[in-house]
C-alpha positions in Angstrom: 0.0 0.0 0.0 2.8 2.4 0.8 4.4 1.8 -2.6 1.2 2.7 -4.3 0.9 5.9 -2.2 4.5 6.9 -2.9 4.0 6.3 -6.7 0.8 8.4 -6.6 2.6 11.2 -4.8 5.5 11.1 -7.2 3.1 11.5 -10.2 1.1 14.3 -8.4 4.4 16.1 -7.5 5.6 15.8 -11.1 2.4 17.1 -12.6 2.2 20.1 -10.2 5.9 20.8 -10.9 5.3 20.7 -14.7 2.3 23.0 -14.3 4.3 25.5 -12.4 7.1 25.4 -15.0 4.6 26.0 -17.8 3.2 28.8 -15.8 6.6 30.5 -15.5 7.1 30.0 -19.3 3.6 31.6 -19.8 4.8 34.7 -17.9 8.3 34.8 -19.6 7.0 34.5 -23.1 3.9 36.7 -22.6 1.5 34.0 -23.8 -2.2 34.6 -23.4 -4.7 32.1 -22.2 -8.2 32.9 -23.5 -11.4 31.0 -22.6 -14.5 32.1 -24.5 -13.0 35.5 -25.1 -11.9 36.1 -21.5 -8.1 36.5 -21.2 -6.6 35.3 -18.0 -4.7 38.2 -16.2 -1.1 37.7 -15.4 -1.6 38.2 -11.6 -3.9 35.1 -11.6 -1.1 33.1 -13.2 1.3 34.2 -10.5 -1.2 32.9 -7.9 -1.5 29.6 -9.8 2.3 29.2 -10.0 2.7 29.7 -6.2 -0.1 27.3 -5.5 1.3 24.7 -7.9 4.8 25.0 -6.4 3.4 24.6 -2.8 1.4 21.5 -3.8 4.3 20.0 -5.5 6.6 20.6 -2.5 3.9 19.1 -0.2 3.6 16.0 -2.4 7.4 15.4 -2.5 7.6 16.1 1.3 5.1 13.4 2.0 7.1 10.8 0.0 10.0 11.1 2.3 7.9 10.3 5.4 
């Protein structure tokens, strides 16, 4: 059971890390995300990057326990 939990946490940690990296690229290259004509503001992406980084760190922290 522990092995399955660790594998799950590794996948979750990787996905949140990848999402945070793509968020940083979004900011660096000035890309725009538009949903039905609504363009996501840059400050919202900064909030998402911080949240993704914290969730990835938490996932990797739980693996070590």
